[in-house]
Residue, then its C-alpha position, 0 to 999 in steps of 0.5 A: x708202186x712197183x719198184x723192184x721186179x725179180x724174174x725166174x728162169x725157163x729159157x733164154x729170151x734170145x733162144x729164138x725170135x719168138x721168145x725174144x719178141x715175147x720178152x720185148x713185148x713183156x718189157x713194154x708192159x713192165x714199169x720202166x722205172x723199176x729195178x729189174x733182176x734176172x735170176x736162175x730160180x725155177x720154183x716159187x720158193x727159190x724165186x721168193x728167196x731170190x726176191x728176199x736177197x734182192x730186196x735186202x740189197x735195195x736202199x731203204x725206201x721212204x715210200x711205205x707202199x713200195x712193191x715188188x713184182x715176181x715173175x716165174x719166167x719171162x715167157x708170159x703175155x699179160x692182159x691189159x690192167x694186170x699189174x694195176x689190178x695186182x698193185x691196187x689189191x695189194x695196197x688194200x691189204x695189211x702187211x705181209x701179204x701177196x697177190x697173185x694172178x690167174x693164168x692159162x695154167x690156172x684159170x678162174x674156175x667160172x671162166x674157162x679159157x676161150x681165147x686164141x689171140x692177144x686180142x682174145x686174151x683182152x676179151x677174156x680178161x674183160x669178162x673177169x670181175x675186177x673187184x673180186x679177190x679171193x684168199x688162196x695159197x700161193x702154189x708153185x705153179x704161179x706165173x706172177x705175183x706181187x708183194x710189199x718190199x718191206x715184207x721181203x726185207x723182213x725175210x718173211x717166209x713165203x708160207x706166212x704171207x697172206x695170199x690173195x688171187x686177183x681175178x682181173x689179173x691174168x697172164x698167158x704162159x707160152x714157155x712150152x713153145x719148144x717143148x710141146x708133146x703134141x699128143x693130138x698128132x701121134x695117131x696121124x703117124x702110121x704104126x708101121x713107121x720105124x724111122x721118123x724125122x720131125x722137122x722143126x720139132x724144138x726140144x724133141x718132146x713130140x718124138x720122145x712121146x712118139x717113141x713110147x707109142x710107136x717104138x720107132x727110131x727118132x730123128x730131129x731136124x731143128x735150127x735152134x741150137x738151144x732146143x737141140x741141146x735139150x733134144x739130144x737127151x730125148x731123141x736118137x739123132x739130132x740134125x742141127x741147122x737149115x733143113x734145106x741145106x742139111x746133110x741128112x742122109x737117112x731114109x724115113x717112113x714118116x716125116x713130120x712138120x708140126x706148125x713149121x711150114x708156115x714159118x718158111x719162105x718157100x714151104x713147097x721146097x720143104x715138102x719136095x725135099x722131104x719127099x726125096x727122103x721118104x722110103x717106099x710107102x712113106x708119108x708126110x704128117x703136118x699140122x698147119x694153123x688155119x688163118x680162117x679160124x673164127x678168132x682171127x676173123x673176130x680180131x679183123x672185124x675189130x680192126x686188129x691183127x696183133x703179132x704174138x710170140x706163138x699161135x696163129x699170129x706168131x711173129x715168125x709166120x711167113x705164110x698163112x693157110x686155109x684148108x683150100x690153100x693147104x690142099x693146093x700146096x700138097x698137090x703142087x708138091x706132088x702129094x696126095x692127101x690120105x687124111x685131113x682133120x681139124x684141131x677144133x676150137x669152137x667159137x663162143x656163144x656170141x659168135x654168129x654168122x647166120x646173117x652173113x648168108x643170104x637166102x638169095x643173091x650173092x651169098x657168102x659160102x661160109x663153112x662153120x667147120x672151117x671157122x672152128x678149125x684152129x689147125x689142120x692135121x694132114x697125112x699125105x703120100x707122094x702121088x703115084x706116077x705111071 
């Protein structure tokens, strides 16, 4: 039985609505009777030492099976049954053991990642072998693991604990929500762009990478105060606050919206505002999730639409788009699309739509390319007038 939970640090769970939602979701999966301790640990070794201190401060427990759960940080989504699988496996091992979960950064070797939604995580975990546990070292990238309270109270060194990976235990890491480099978008920005504004770009990871490839001046417009604090060490200038109300007075060769417009109540106004800031021959580059992706449709066929901290089902998405509605949005905003391409996540082998397209009659006009498009990358310029 898990009686103590010790959690390391990555970002403040109140730093954004997405992170707060993720933390609330995780809390509902944790045993409510356990003592929960938040720490500033940022490495596995530091977290282990914090857990030793926390365990030694706990009163002697009469339950010899008392267990302690260690989480690298609070920004994880757990597959159903993860904690139960870890706890059960630990109970079958001798003293001074720990069991760790596979995760999105360290998946099971024979089961490559194939999910895009919370329901998808469930499907993925269902394919893993519930009975399979393998001895393996506890490396620094682990997201969560479990050990006995007595092991920590004895101050057992981490490298002396027997370590086991449990396949059925799986966690998804979304701690990079504000810090992604977005390498897949860099080629969309023209090489001639000298001044670039990234709207809603989080901690500035994309702009930092773009500066290395384009040698451009980088500006960030971001609402999150926490993200802006990090970004100031990475970009040339930060504009904190509401983009529509900001006092940005620069002119840009390229303005990017990377998974941002779907979070706005009126994306048309955001594009129009951006258009007014463009230099002659300037352009807009966007990444917009495709709600017509196969993973969303698969969930709907099972009667599921589960909001998540991140992804197509992100809790802060206010608008949802397909390729058709993206093209219409840009047209209404006065832009001509120069280039559009898909970020592709192919469906699994069990996904079939051939039976939905009848040879005659009212056939569904299914386009496989649209089903495989997780998001669309768009580069557009203002329409010529005259």
